[in-house]
C-alpha positions as CSV (number, residue, x, y, z in Angstrom):
1,M,-33.2,9.9,43.7
2,A,-31.3,11.0,40.7
3,S,-27.6,11.2,41.1
4,A,-25.9,14.6,41.2
5,P,-23.9,15.6,38.1
6,A,-20.1,15.0,38.2
7,T,-18.0,17.8,39.3
8,T,-14.6,18.8,37.8
9,R,-11.7,20.0,40.0
10,A,-12.7,23.5,39.3
11,G,-16.1,22.8,40.8
12,T,-18.1,23.3,37.6
13,P,-20.9,20.7,37.1
14,A,-20.5,18.8,34.0
15,E,-21.7,15.6,32.3
16,I,-18.6,13.5,31.9
17,P,-18.8,11.3,28.9
18,G,-17.5,7.7,28.7
19,F,-14.2,7.0,26.9
20,P,-13.4,5.5,24.4
21,M,-16.1,6.9,22.3
22,A,-17.8,5.3,19.4
23,R,-16.9,6.2,15.8
24,A,-19.6,7.4,13.5
25,A,-21.4,4.8,11.5
26,G,-19.9,4.6,7.9
27,C,-16.8,6.5,9.0
28,P,-14.4,3.8,10.0
29,F,-11.3,5.9,9.3
30,D,-12.3,8.9,11.4
31,P,-11.9,9.4,15.2
32,A,-15.2,9.6,17.2
33,P,-17.0,12.9,16.3
34,E,-17.5,13.6,20.0
35,L,-13.6,13.8,20.4
36,S,-13.4,16.9,18.2
37,A,-16.7,18.4,19.7
38,R,-15.2,18.2,23.2
39,A,-13.1,21.0,24.8
40,P,-9.4,20.4,24.0
41,V,-8.9,19.6,27.8
42,A,-11.7,17.9,29.4
43,R,-12.7,15.0,31.8
44,V,-13.8,11.7,30.6
45,R,-15.1,8.6,32.4
46,L,-13.3,5.3,32.0
47,W,-14.4,1.6,32.6
48,D,-13.5,1.9,36.4
49,G,-15.4,5.1,37.0
50,S,-12.1,7.2,37.1
51,T,-12.2,10.6,35.4
52,P,-8.8,11.4,33.8
53,W,-8.3,14.4,31.6
54,L,-8.6,14.0,27.9
55,I,-6.2,16.0,25.7
56,T,-7.3,16.4,22.1
57,G,-5.3,19.4,20.8
58,Y,-2.1,18.9,18.8
59,A,0.0,21.5,20.6
60,D,-1.2,20.4,24.0
61,A,-0.4,16.7,23.1
62,R,3.2,17.4,22.1
63,A,3.8,19.7,25.1
64,L,2.4,17.2,27.6
65,L,4.1,14.1,26.1
66,A,7.4,15.9,26.5
67,D,6.7,17.3,30.0
68,P,8.6,15.6,32.9
69,R,5.7,16.5,35.2
70,I,3.7,13.6,33.8
71,S,4.6,10.0,34.3
72,A,4.3,6.8,32.3
73,D,4.7,4.7,35.4
74,V,1.8,2.2,35.3
75,R,2.0,1.4,39.0
76,L,1.1,4.9,40.1
77,A,-2.3,5.6,41.6
78,G,-4.4,7.5,39.1
79,F,-2.8,6.0,36.0
80,P,-5.7,5.6,33.5
81,H,-5.6,2.0,32.4
82,A,-7.5,1.0,29.4
83,S,-9.2,-2.0,31.1
84,A,-8.8,-4.3,34.0
85,A,-7.0,-6.7,31.8
86,A,-4.6,-3.9,30.5
87,R,-3.9,-2.9,34.1
88,A,-3.0,-6.5,35.3
89,R,-0.9,-7.0,32.2
90,R,1.1,-3.9,32.3
91,T,1.7,-3.8,36.2
92,R,2.5,-7.5,36.8
93,A,5.1,-7.7,34.1
94,R,6.2,-4.1,33.6
95,T,8.4,-3.1,30.6
96,F,10.3,0.1,30.0
97,I,7.3,1.7,28.3
98,G,5.6,1.6,31.6
99,M,8.5,3.2,33.5
100,D,10.1,6.7,33.9
101,D,13.7,7.7,33.6
102,P,16.2,6.6,34.8
103,D,14.9,3.0,34.5
104,H,13.1,3.7,31.3
105,A,16.3,5.1,29.6
106,R,18.7,2.3,31.1
107,L,16.4,-0.5,29.6
108,R,15.6,1.3,26.3
109,R,19.3,1.9,25.7
110,M,19.8,-1.9,25.7
111,V,18.0,-2.2,22.5
112,T,18.1,1.2,20.9
113,A,21.0,0.5,18.5
114,T,19.1,-2.2,16.7
115,F,16.3,0.3,15.7
116,A,18.7,3.0,14.7
117,I,17.9,4.5,11.3
118,R,21.1,3.4,9.7
119,R,20.7,-0.2,11.0
120,V,17.2,-0.3,9.9
121,E,18.0,1.1,6.4
122,A,20.3,-1.9,6.0
123,L,17.2,-4.2,6.3
124,R,15.4,-2.5,3.3
125,A,16.6,-5.0,0.8
126,P,15.7,-8.1,3.0
127,I,12.3,-6.5,3.6
128,Q,11.9,-6.1,-0.1
129,R,12.6,-9.7,-0.7
130,I,10.1,-10.8,2.0
131,V,7.4,-8.5,0.5
132,D,8.0,-9.7,-3.1
133,Q,7.9,-13.3,-2.1
134,S,4.7,-12.7,-0.1
135,I,3.1,-11.1,-3.3
136,D,4.3,-13.9,-5.4
137,A,2.5,-16.2,-3.1
138,L,-0.7,-14.0,-3.2
139,L,-0.7,-13.9,-7.0
140,A,-0.2,-17.7,-7.1
141,G,-3.0,-18.4,-4.7
142,P,-6.8,-18.4,-4.8
143,R,-9.1,-15.4,-5.2
144,P,-10.7,-13.8,-3.2
145,V,-8.2,-13.9,-0.3
146,D,-8.0,-12.4,3.2
147,L,-5.2,-9.9,2.9
148,V,-4.7,-9.9,6.7
149,Q,-3.8,-13.5,7.0
150,A,-2.1,-13.8,3.5
151,F,0.0,-10.8,3.6
152,A,-0.5,-8.1,6.1
153,L,0.3,-10.3,9.3
154,P,3.0,-12.5,7.7
155,V,5.2,-9.7,6.3
156,P,5.9,-7.7,9.6
157,S,6.0,-11.2,11.5
158,L,8.8,-12.5,9.2
159,V,10.7,-9.2,9.6
160,I,10.5,-9.1,13.4
161,C,11.4,-12.7,13.7
162,R,14.4,-12.2,11.7
163,L,15.4,-9.1,13.7
164,L,14.9,-10.7,17.1
165,G,15.9,-14.3,16.3
166,V,12.5,-15.9,16.9
167,P,11.6,-18.9,14.8
168,Y,8.9,-17.8,12.3
169,A,7.7,-21.4,12.4
170,D,6.2,-20.5,15.8
171,H,4.2,-17.5,14.4
172,D,0.8,-19.1,15.0
173,F,1.6,-19.5,18.7
174,F,2.8,-15.9,19.2
175,Q,0.3,-14.2,16.9
176,R,-2.7,-15.8,18.7
177,R,-1.4,-14.8,22.1
178,S,-0.5,-11.3,20.9
179,R,-4.0,-10.8,19.7
180,V,-5.5,-11.8,23.0
181,M,-3.2,-9.4,24.8
182,V,-4.2,-6.3,22.8
183,D,-7.9,-7.1,23.0
184,L,-9.5,-4.7,25.4
185,G,-12.5,-7.0,25.7
186,Q,-10.8,-10.0,27.0
187,P,-11.1,-11.2,30.6
188,E,-8.1,-10.5,32.9
189,E,-7.3,-14.1,33.5
190,R,-7.2,-14.9,29.6
191,V,-4.9,-11.9,28.9
192,T,-2.5,-12.7,31.9
193,A,-2.3,-16.4,30.8
194,A,-1.5,-15.4,27.2
195,Q,1.2,-13.0,28.6
196,D,2.7,-15.7,30.8
197,E,2.9,-18.2,27.9
198,L,4.8,-15.6,25.8
199,I,7.1,-14.8,28.6
200,E,7.8,-18.5,29.1
201,Y,8.3,-19.1,25.4
202,L,10.7,-16.2,24.9
203,G,12.6,-17.0,28.1
204,G,13.3,-20.3,26.4
205,V,14.4,-18.7,23.2
206,I,16.8,-16.6,25.3
207,A,18.1,-19.5,27.1
208,G,18.9,-21.1,23.6
209,K,20.7,-17.8,22.7
210,L,22.9,-18.1,25.8
211,A,23.9,-21.5,24.8
212,A,24.3,-20.8,21.0
213,P,24.1,-17.1,20.2
214,A,23.6,-15.9,16.6
215,D,23.4,-12.5,14.9
216,D,20.2,-11.3,16.2
217,L,18.8,-9.0,19.0
218,L,17.9,-11.6,21.5
219,S,21.4,-13.1,21.2
220,R,22.9,-9.7,22.0
221,L,20.5,-9.2,24.9
222,A,21.4,-12.7,26.2
223,V,25.2,-12.3,25.9
224,E,25.5,-8.6,26.8
225,Q,22.8,-8.3,29.4
226,V,21.6,-11.7,30.9
227,A,25.1,-13.3,31.0
228,T,26.5,-10.3,32.7
229,G,23.8,-10.0,35.2
230,A,22.5,-6.6,33.9
231,L,19.1,-8.4,33.3
232,S,17.6,-11.4,34.6
233,R,16.2,-14.0,32.1
234,R,12.7,-13.0,33.0
235,E,13.5,-9.3,32.5
236,A,15.0,-10.1,29.1
237,A,12.0,-12.1,28.2
238,L,9.5,-9.3,29.2
239,M,11.5,-7.0,26.8
240,A,11.3,-9.6,24.0
241,V,7.5,-9.9,24.5
242,L,7.2,-6.1,24.2
243,L,9.2,-6.0,21.0
244,L,7.6,-9.1,19.4
245,V,4.1,-8.1,20.1
246,A,4.6,-4.3,19.0
247,G,6.8,-5.4,16.2
248,H,4.0,-7.3,14.3
249,E,0.7,-6.1,15.6
250,T,1.1,-2.4,14.8
251,T,2.6,-2.7,11.3
252,A,0.2,-5.6,10.4
253,N,-2.7,-3.4,11.1
254,M,-1.2,-0.4,9.3
255,I,-0.7,-2.4,6.2
256,A,-4.3,-3.7,6.2
257,L,-6.1,-0.5,7.3
258,G,-3.9,1.6,5.1
259,T,-4.8,-0.5,2.1
260,L,-8.5,-0.4,2.8
261,A,-8.3,3.5,3.2
262,L,-6.5,3.7,-0.2
263,L,-9.0,1.4,-1.8
264,E,-11.8,3.7,-0.5
265,H,-9.9,6.8,-1.9
266,P,-8.9,5.6,-5.4
267,D,-7.3,8.9,-6.5
268,Q,-4.9,8.6,-3.5
269,L,-4.2,4.9,-4.3
270,A,-3.5,5.9,-7.9
271,A,-1.1,8.7,-6.9
272,L,0.8,6.2,-4.6
273,R,0.8,3.4,-7.1
274,D,2.4,5.6,-9.8
275,A,4.8,7.2,-7.6
276,D,8.5,6.3,-8.4
277,D,10.2,8.7,-6.1
278,P,11.1,7.1,-2.7
279,A,10.5,10.6,-1.0
280,A,6.8,10.7,-2.4
281,I,6.2,7.2,-1.0
282,A,7.7,8.1,2.3
283,A,5.5,11.1,2.5
284,A,2.4,9.0,1.7
285,V,3.4,6.7,4.6
286,E,3.5,9.7,7.0
287,E,0.1,10.9,5.9
288,L,-1.4,7.4,6.2
289,L,0.1,7.2,9.7
290,R,-1.4,10.5,10.6
291,Y,-4.7,9.9,9.0
292,L,-5.4,6.5,10.6
293,T,-3.6,6.7,13.9
294,I,-4.1,3.0,14.8
295,T,-3.0,3.4,18.5
296,H,-6.5,4.8,19.0
297,S,-7.0,4.4,22.8
298,G,-4.6,7.3,23.6
299,R,-1.3,7.7,25.3
300,R,-1.9,7.2,29.0
301,R,0.0,9.1,31.7
302,V,-0.5,10.5,35.2
303,A,0.5,13.8,36.6
304,V,3.2,13.9,39.3
305,E,3.0,17.8,39.7
306,D,0.2,20.3,39.2
307,I,0.1,21.4,35.4
308,E,-1.9,24.0,33.6
309,V,-3.0,23.1,30.2
310,G,-5.4,24.9,28.0
311,G,-6.6,27.1,31.0
312,R,-7.3,24.0,33.0
313,L,-5.5,22.9,36.1
314,I,-4.4,19.2,36.1
315,R,-3.4,18.3,39.6
316,A,-0.8,15.9,40.8
317,G,-2.4,12.4,40.8
318,D,-4.8,13.1,37.9
319,G,-4.8,10.7,35.2
320,I,-4.3,11.9,31.5
321,V,-5.2,10.4,28.2
322,V,-3.5,12.1,25.2
323,A,-5.8,11.4,22.2
324,N,-3.2,11.3,19.6
325,D,-5.8,10.3,16.9
326,A,-7.6,13.5,17.7
327,A,-4.3,15.5,17.8
328,N,-3.4,14.2,14.3
329,R,-6.7,15.7,13.0
330,D,-6.0,19.1,14.5
331,E,-6.0,21.9,11.7
332,R,-2.9,23.3,13.5
333,L,-1.1,20.2,12.2
334,V,-2.2,20.2,8.7
335,G,-5.0,22.0,6.7
336,D,-8.2,20.2,6.0
337,P,-7.1,17.4,8.4
338,D,-10.1,15.0,7.8
339,R,-9.0,14.6,4.2
340,L,-6.4,11.9,3.1
341,D,-3.8,13.6,0.9
342,V,-0.7,11.6,0.3
343,H,1.1,14.5,-1.3
344,R,1.2,16.7,1.9
345,D,3.9,16.9,4.4
346,A,2.6,15.2,7.6
347,R,5.9,14.6,9.2
348,G,4.9,16.4,12.6
349,H,2.2,13.9,13.3
350,V,2.1,12.1,16.8
351,A,1.1,8.6,15.6
352,F,4.2,7.3,17.2
353,G,3.8,9.5,20.3
354,F,6.3,12.2,21.4
355,G,9.1,12.8,23.8
356,V,11.2,10.3,25.4
357,H,8.6,7.5,25.2
358,Q,7.9,7.9,21.5
359,C,7.9,4.5,19.7
360,L,11.3,2.7,19.7
361,G,10.5,0.8,16.4
362,Q,9.4,3.7,14.3
363,P,12.3,3.6,11.9
364,L,11.6,0.0,11.2
365,A,7.8,0.4,10.8
366,R,8.5,3.2,8.4
367,V,10.7,1.2,6.1
368,E,8.3,-1.7,6.2
369,L,5.4,0.5,5.3
370,Q,7.4,2.2,2.5
371,V,8.4,-1.1,0.9
372,V,4.7,-2.4,1.3
373,Y,2.9,0.6,0.0
374,G,5.5,1.1,-2.7
375,T,5.2,-2.4,-4.0
376,L,1.8,-4.1,-3.4
377,Y,-0.3,-1.8,-5.5
378,R,2.1,-1.4,-8.3
379,R,2.4,-5.3,-8.6
380,I,-1.4,-5.8,-8.2
381,P,-2.9,-2.7,-9.8
382,G,-6.3,-4.2,-9.9
383,L,-6.5,-4.9,-6.2
384,R,-10.1,-4.2,-4.9
385,L,-12.3,-5.1,-2.1
386,A,-14.2,-8.4,-2.5
387,V,-17.0,-7.4,-0.1
388,P,-18.9,-4.2,0.6
389,L,-17.2,-1.9,3.1
390,D,-19.9,-2.4,5.7
391,Q,-19.0,-6.1,5.8
392,V,-15.4,-5.5,6.7
393,P,-15.0,-6.3,10.4
394,F,-13.1,-3.5,12.3
395,R,-11.0,-4.0,15.4
396,H,-12.9,-1.4,17.6
397,D,-12.2,-3.5,20.8
398,S,-8.5,-3.6,20.3
399,A,-5.8,-1.4,21.7
400,V,-4.5,-1.4,18.0
401,Y,-7.1,-0.3,15.5
402,G,-7.4,-2.2,12.2
403,V,-9.4,-4.8,10.6
404,Y,-9.8,-8.6,11.6
405,E,-10.2,-9.6,7.9
406,L,-9.8,-7.9,4.5
407,P,-11.3,-9.9,1.7
408,V,-9.7,-8.7,-1.6
409,T,-9.4,-9.8,-5.2
410,W,-8.0,-8.4,-8.4
């Protein structure tokens, strides 16, 4: 006997599509076409059979992400986890991004000052040195080269290691485990094992900071929070895992995917390469963040009160997936949103989220991307793909979108 069609809360029969949805063949920079074809507030079906609400409109996305009636608490029934492994990873070792206020605010405040715009701007010169040295190594090395391994991954790893006080010599250890943790296709036991290894490793780093503090974020956490009893060593290690993984995974993928997008849009690449105004480079960064939106699995929340959105009633206990990649392609944000235009003002995008949970590290990411995009193409003006676009492996199965490899030459 055929199964009955799914029914929404309003009682209207509907076919509920699976989420995430596949991107169109040959369109690796665009969200899945079904996202824009769906109603701006509609049900989708996840891996576990749950049917949260998918929000695709820009105005609705911003309104919901700022609404205290939705929760980021990953332990709540109805929270729409991205996979079984993601559920296990986020609930067994919860960080402030999976909490609500006041706990979220209390823990976030412990590290907020380090990522303040003024503090991050002071890092621009050291970041420029890291980028220049990395390009020097590229130019002195063989061709073709994988830009991910030779440049896009080392640059933000060096920056976040310097900021946190983590030895860069251990980069292979933490990069491998980070990649497992954000891979939505990995089995639960492998993801939690990688997480545990990183927690143990960073707990050891923090123990060393207690004994011999330096001028870095983990030393400040150790001295100001762990030594005073405000945090346990494990809690500090969890926070360090979050900052280390987010601090290099997201920026590395933006460097590589942004470069690929520009190579596929040579007029936009030329405009950025020839720009000598820092404001123009900053605008290009915002547009690339909007256009690519590498956090492509959505901002996940659960309603704690009934909310009406777009004429639909979201009831308390319903899961919510805010599709920020679709929201960033809404014509109410920018005109002709499917076109990459580095000259436009895209500062209102939601690539970093919105509201109290918006990305803590966005000032650092912006400075890193401004330095990279403002330097790489100017110093290597002949940069080009070394393989056809259809041979570039994309990270469709990762919580952070990008490419696994980017073979380039010049």
